C-alpha positions in Angstrom: 0.0 0.0 0.0 2.8 2.4 0.7 4.0 2.1 -2.9 0.5 2.9 -4.1 0.3 6.0 -1.9 3.8 7.2 -3.0 2.8 6.6 -6.7 -0.4 8.5 -6.2 1.4 11.3 -4.5 3.9 11.6 -7.4 1.0 11.7 -9.8 -0.8 14.3 -7.7 2.3 16.5 -7.6 2.1 16.7 -11.4 -1.7 17.1 -11.3 -1.1 20.2 -9.1 -0.2 21.9 -12.3 3.4 22.6 -11.2 6.2 22.4 -13.8 9.9 21.9 -13.8 11.6 25.2 -12.7 8.5 26.5 -11.0 8.8 28.3 -7.7 6.1 27.1 -5.3 5.3 29.1 -2.2 4.0 27.4 0.9 1.8 29.1 3.5 0.8 27.8 7.0 3.6 25.2 7.3 3.6 23.4 10.6 5.2 20.2 11.9 2.2 18.1 10.9 2.5 18.7 7.1 3.2 15.7 4.9 6.9 15.9 4.0 6.4 13.4 1.3 4.0 15.8 -0.5 6.6 18.6 -0.2 9.4 16.3 -1.4 7.4 15.2 -4.4 6.5 18.8 -5.3 10.2 19.7 -5.1 11.1 16.7 -7.3 8.5 17.7 -9.8 9.7 21.3 -10.0 13.4 20.7 -9.3 13.2 23.7 -6.9 12.9 24.0 -3.2 9.6 25.2 -1.9 9.8 28.8 -0.6 8.0 30.1 2.5 5.4 32.8 2.8 8.0 35.5 3.3 9.4 35.0 -0.2 8.9 38.2 -2.1 9.7 37.4 -5.7 7.6 36.0 -8.5 6.2 32.5 -7.9 4.5 29.9 -10.1 2.2 28.1 -7.7 1.0 28.1 -4.1 0.1 25.6 -1.4 -1.7 26.5 1.8 -1.8 23.9 4.6 -5.1 24.3 6.5 -6.5 22.6 9.6 -9.7 22.7 11.6 -9.3 25.2 14.4 -7.6 27.8 12.2 -9.8 30.8 11.7 -11.9 30.8 8.5 -11.4 34.6 8.2 -7.7 34.0 8.4 -7.9 31.5 5.6 -9.8 34.0 3.4 -7.1 36.6 4.2 -4.3 34.1 3.5 -5.9 33.1 0.1 -6.0 36.8 -0.9 -2.4 37.4 0.2 -1.2 34.3 -1.6 -3.2 35.1 -4.8 -1.8 38.6 -4.8 1.7 37.3 -5.0 0.8 34.5 -7.4 -1.4 36.4 -9.9 -3.6 34.9 -12.5 -1.4 32.2 -14.1 -0.3 29.8 -11.3 -2.3 27.1 -9.4 -3.3 27.8 -5.8 -4.1 24.8 -3.6 -5.5 24.4 -0.1 -4.2 21.2 1.6 -6.3 19.9 4.4 -6.3 16.7 6.6 -8.7 14.2 5.2 -12.1 13.7 6.9 -11.7 11.6 10.1 -8.0 12.8 10.6 -7.0 15.2 13.3 -7.5 18.8 12.1 -9.9 17.9 9.2 -12.0 21.0 8.6 -15.6 21.0 7.6 -15.9 21.2 3.8 -17.9 24.4 4.1 -15.0 26.1 5.7 -12.9 25.9 2.6 -15.8 26.8 0.3 -16.8 29.9 2.5 -13.3 31.2 2.8 -12.7 30.8 -1.0 -15.9 32.6 -1.7 -15.0 35.4 0.7 -11.7 35.7 -1.1 -13.4 35.9 -4.5 -12.4 32.4 -5.5 -14.1 29.1 -6.6 -13.1 25.9 -4.9 -12.9 22.6 -6.8 -13.8 19.2 -5.4 -11.2 17.8 -3.0 -8.5 15.6 -4.6 -6.8 12.8 -2.7 -3.2 14.0 -2.3 -1.9 11.3 0.2 -3.2 8.9 2.8 -3.9 11.7 5.2 -4.3 14.9 3.1 -6.7 16.2 0.5 -6.1 19.2 -1.8 -8.6 21.7 -3.2 -7.6 23.8 -6.1 -8.9 27.4 -6.1 -9.5 29.7 -9.1 -10.6 33.3 -9.3 -14.3 33.8 -10.2 -14.7 33.7 -13.9 -11.3 31.9 -14.5 -11.5 28.4 -15.9 -8.1 27.2 -14.8 
C-alpha cells in the first residue's frame, strides 16, 4: 500500500499543475505537514519550496489548513497568496482528510474561498492523510 500512496502522491504532484523550474510558495507550514508531498513537489519542479516571506515572483502556491484555524484568516491568506501568485499559477489548499485530526468542515474551505473571490474545486486525494482543493478566481477556468 505504501507504494500505491507514493505513486499516487507523485501523480498528484504533477496534477497540481506545477512544472519543472517552477517556484512554489508554501503558507501555514507546521510540523504536521506531509513531508512526502513537499518532497514530491520539489522533485516535480526541481526547486525548493519557498516560505510565505518569499517576495519574488512565484509559479504556484500551497496553503496547509486545519480545523481550528480561523476561517477569516484562511480567506485573508488566500487573498495574500493570490496577490503574490497572480492569474497564471495554481493555488491549492491542503487539508487533513475527513476523520483525521485537524480535518476541517468542507464548508470552511468553500466559504473562505468565496469570501476571497475564488471558486473551490472538489477535493482531490493527495496522500493517505491529506486532500487538496484547487482554487481559481471567479470567472477563471483554470
